[in-house]
C-alpha positions in Angstrom: 13.4 -17.9 -15.0 9.7 -18.7 -14.9 7.3 -16.1 -13.2 5.3 -17.0 -10.7 1.6 -18.8 -11.7 -1.0 -17.5 -9.9 -3.5 -19.9 -7.9 -7.4 -17.9 -8.1 -7.3 -16.0 -11.3 -8.2 -12.3 -10.9 -11.0 -10.6 -12.6 -10.7 -7.3 -14.2 -13.0 -4.6 -13.8 -13.2 -0.8 -15.3 -14.6 1.9 -13.1 -15.3 5.8 -13.5 -14.0 7.4 -10.3 -14.1 10.9 -10.3 -13.2 11.8 -13.8 -10.5 9.2 -14.3 -11.4 5.6 -15.4 -9.6 2.9 -12.5 -8.3 -0.6 -13.0 -9.3 -2.6 -10.1 -9.0 -6.4 -10.2 -11.1 -8.7 -7.5 -10.1 -12.1 -6.6 -13.0 -14.7 -4.8 -16.9 -15.0 -5.1 -18.3 -11.5 -5.3 -20.8 -12.3 -3.1 -18.6 -12.1 0.3 -18.2 -8.8 1.8 -15.2 -6.6 0.0 -11.9 -7.0 1.7 -10.2 -3.9 0.0 -6.0 -4.3 -0.7 -4.4 -1.2 -1.2 -0.9 -0.9 -3.1 2.1 1.7 -2.5 4.1 3.5 -4.5 5.2 2.3 -8.2 3.3 -0.4 -7.1 -0.5 -1.9 -8.5 -2.6 -4.6 -7.6 -1.5 -7.1 -9.2 1.2 -8.1 -6.8 -1.3 -8.5 -4.1 -1.8 -12.0 -6.1 0.8 -13.9 -3.9 -1.2 -12.8 -0.8 -4.6 -13.1 -1.6 -3.2 -17.2 -3.4 -2.1 -17.5 0.2 -5.3 -16.6 2.5 -8.3 -18.6 2.8 -10.7 -19.3 -0.2 -14.1 -17.3 0.3 -12.8 -14.6 0.7 -13.6 -11.0 -1.6 -10.8 -9.1 -2.2 -11.0 -5.6 -4.2 -7.5 -4.3 -5.5 -7.8 -0.9 -7.4 -4.7 0.5 -9.1 -4.0 4.3 -7.6 -4.4 7.1 -10.3 -1.4 7.0 -12.3 -0.2 3.5 -11.7 -0.6 0.2 -13.6 -3.6 0.4 -15.8 -5.3 3.3 -14.2 -5.5 6.3 -15.9 -2.7 8.8 -15.6 -3.1 12.9 -14.4 0.1 13.6 -17.3 0.5 16.5 -14.4 1.3 16.6 -10.6 -0.6 14.4 -8.3 -1.9 15.3 -4.7 -1.7 12.8 -1.9 -5.6 14.3 -0.9 -6.6 13.0 -4.0 -6.4 9.3 -3.1 -8.7 9.6 -0.1 -11.3 11.0 -2.1 -11.0 8.1 -5.0 -11.3 6.4 -2.2 -14.2 7.4 -0.9 -15.9 7.6 -4.4 -14.7 3.8 -4.9 -16.1 2.8 -1.0 -19.2 4.4 -2.5 -19.5 2.4 -5.7 -18.7 -0.8 -4.5 -20.1 -1.3 -0.5 -22.3 2.1 0.3 -22.3 2.9 3.6 -21.8 -0.8 5.0 -18.2 -0.7 7.8 -15.4 -2.5 5.3 -12.0 -3.7 5.7 -9.1 -2.1 4.6 -5.7 -3.6 3.9 -3.3 -1.2 2.7 0.2 -1.5 2.2 3.5 1.3 2.1 1.5 3.8 0.8 -2.1 2.4 0.7 -1.2 1.9 4.4 -1.0 5.6 4.9 -3.8 6.0 3.0 -5.9 3.8 4.6 -4.9 5.3 8.4 -5.8 8.5 7.5 -8.8 7.4 5.6 -9.9 5.3 8.5 -9.6 8.6 11.0 -11.7 10.6 9.1 -14.4 8.5 8.0 -14.0 6.5 10.9 -17.7 5.3 10.4 -16.8 3.3 6.8 -14.0 1.1 8.3 -15.0 -2.1 10.7 -11.1 -3.5 10.3 -7.8 -1.7 8.9 -4.5 -3.7 8.6 -1.5 -1.6 7.5 1.6 -3.3 6.1 4.3 -0.6 6.6 2.4 2.1 6.3 3.8 4.4 9.3 3.8 7.5 7.5 6.9 10.1 6.9 9.4 11.4 9.4 8.9 15.3 10.9 9.6 17.8 8.7 11.0 21.6 9.9 9.4 24.2 8.2 12.4 26.2 7.4 12.8 23.4 4.6 9.3 24.9 2.9 11.3 27.8 0.4 13.8 25.1 -0.6 11.2 22.5 -1.4 9.3 24.7 -3.2 12.0 26.1 -5.2 12.9 22.0 -5.6 9.6 21.5 -7.5 9.4 24.4 -9.5 12.5 23.2 -10.9 10.9 19.7 -11.6 8.2 21.1 -13.4 10.2 23.4 -15.7 12.6 20.0 -16.2 9.6 18.0 -16.8 9.5 14.3 -16.5 10.6 11.1 -18.8 9.3 7.5 -18.9 11.4 4.6 -17.6 12.4 1.9 -20.0 14.0 -1.6 -19.7 15.3 -4.0 -22.7 12.9 -6.9 -20.9 11.0 -7.1 -18.0 13.8 -10.0 -17.2 16.7 -6.9 -16.6 13.9 -5.2 -14.6 13.4 -8.6 -12.6 17.1 -8.9 -12.3 17.4 -5.3 -10.8 14.7 -5.9 -8.4 16.5 -9.0 -6.7 19.8 -7.1 -6.8 17.6 -4.1 -4.6 15.7 -6.4 -3.0 17.7 -10.1 -2.3 15.0 -11.9 -0.4 12.6 -11.3 -3.3 12.4 -14.9 -4.6 13.3 -15.0 -8.1 9.9 -16.4 -9.2 8.2 -13.9 -7.5 10.4 -10.9 -9.2 9.9 -12.2 -12.7 6.2 -11.7 -12.2 6.2 -8.2 -10.6 8.4 -7.6 -13.5 6.2 -8.3 -15.8 2.9 -6.8 -14.2 5.0 -3.5 -14.0 5.7 -3.2 -17.6 3.8 -2.7 -21.0 5.4 -3.3 -24.2 7.1 -0.2 -25.9 8.8 0.2 -29.0 12.6 -0.8 -27.9 12.3 -3.1 -25.2 9.3 -2.5 -22.1 8.1 1.2 -19.9 6.7 0.9 -16.5 3.4 1.3 -16.3 4.0 4.5 -14.3 3.1 7.6 -14.9 6.7 9.5 -14.3 4.7 12.8 -13.0 4.5 10.9 -9.7 8.1 11.0 -9.3 8.0 15.2 -8.7 8.5 15.6 -4.9 5.5 17.1 -3.0 5.8 20.8 -2.9 3.7 20.8 0.8 6.2 19.7 3.1 4.6 16.5 5.4 2.3 17.3 8.3 3.2 14.3 10.7 1.2 15.8 13.7 -1.8 16.3 11.5 -1.6 12.7 9.7 -1.6 11.6 14.0 -4.6 13.7 14.4 -5.9 12.0 11.8 -5.0 8.5 13.2 -6.2 9.4 16.5 -9.9 9.1 15.3 -9.9 5.9 13.9 -12.1 3.6 15.7 -11.5 0.4 13.8 -9.6 -2.5 15.5 -5.7 -2.0 13.7 -3.5 -4.0 12.9 0.1 -2.9 11.8 2.7 -5.3 10.2 6.6 -4.2 10.3 9.2 -5.8 9.0 12.8 -5.8 11.0 15.3 -5.1 7.8 12.7 -2.5 6.5 15.1 1.0 5.1 12.2 2.9 5.3 11.2 2.2 8.8 15.0 2.4 9.7 15.4 5.2 8.2 12.3 7.1 10.0 13.4 5.9 13.2 16.9 7.0 13.1 15.6 11.0 11.6 13.0 11.1 14.4 14.7 9.2 17.2 11.2 7.2 18.4 10.3 3.6 18.0 7.3 3.4 15.9 5.5 0.9 18.0 5.5 3.4 20.4 4.6 6.2 18.2 2.0 3.8 16.4 0.5 3.0 20.1 -0.2 6.7 21.2 -2.0 7.2 18.0 -4.0 4.2 17.5 -6.7 3.4 20.3 -6.8 -0.2 19.2 -3.8 -1.9 18.1 -1.8 -4.9 17.4 1.4 -4.9 15.9 3.1 -7.5 14.6 7.1 -7.7 13.5 8.8 -9.8 11.2 12.2 -9.6 12.0 13.6 -11.0 8.8 11.5 -9.4 6.4 11.6 -6.2 4.9 9.5 -3.2 3.4 7.9 -5.2 1.1 7.1 -8.2 2.7 4.2 -9.7 1.1 6.2 -10.1 -2.0 9.3 -11.6 0.0 7.1 -14.0 2.7 3.3 -14.1 1.4 2.4 -16.9 3.2 3.7 -15.7 6.8 2.4 -12.6 6.2 -0.8 -14.2 5.2 -0.9 -16.4 8.2 -0.9 -13.4 10.8 -3.6 -11.5 8.4 -5.5 -14.6 8.7 -5.5 -15.0 12.3 -6.4 -11.1 12.8 -9.6 -11.2 10.7 -10.8 -14.3 12.4 -10.3 -12.7 16.0 -11.8 -9.7 14.5 -15.0 -10.8 12.4 -16.9 -7.8 12.3 -20.1 -9.3 14.4 -17.6 -10.5 17.5 -14.7 -7.3 17.3 -13.8 -6.5 20.9 -11.4 -3.9 22.2 -8.0 -5.0 22.5 -5.4 -3.3 24.3 -1.8 -2.5 22.0 0.6 -5.7 22.5 3.8 -6.5 20.0 4.1 -9.7 19.1 7.1 -11.0 17.3 6.9 -13.5 14.5 10.3 -14.8 14.5 9.8 -18.0 12.1 9.8 -15.5 9.7 
């Protein structure tokens, strides 16, 4: 099966951020105000192509590869989550200076965007999170075991991931997620890999696979979220295994949790889509984003009460 053919061609740029080369993709006119697209774990900027193609022309999208992902430089050593906030802070300095901007993040990128929007609230004019709802609370008693496991992983080291062909990876992606269209799966597999001696390898630093030795501190994340001043859109997938796991672990509805933290929140729920919603049905997700951005144009943004609007057509 052939891969998805992009409608709007991306332009590639490499910039130095905090001592590392970061690959950045651009779509749309450079003179327009940037909208930043922040990808999730093991993903890369390229797979926002489907969303960009479904959104209106005339918008300028800027999508970096996080350090150690895609075409950006690797640490070749353990990664620390706070570095992503530092990288984002420097990227905004580079591209927009002090002007308020718009962040759209998926999964890990959504978590980074939400945290940053609380700690640098004056820099963010609009925030959209696609399934970036954080992790469950972790009992502090697990800290010794977590540190032990991390030390064991350091001793063992890491290995690259190889596949015979990108088509084999595409088939695996579809087995894991039957909602993923074949042409999309082949595009994703192609941009996630690079040639290797015996096939292809993932464009992903395997050091990312080490567990975090620092326990996730949900209370600290929520404290950051409560400082977000920007209008916020949370987009959820009803079939998301991550959302189900989070809610089953905590016994708390994710919508009510976010409503308790964000002052100006709208929630859209796609019952038929999963965690990779912008891969599964980009036009449906883009329609929600376009409508929300239109209603929250920077000059007309007004406070709105949180609301849940189901999108049954997805």
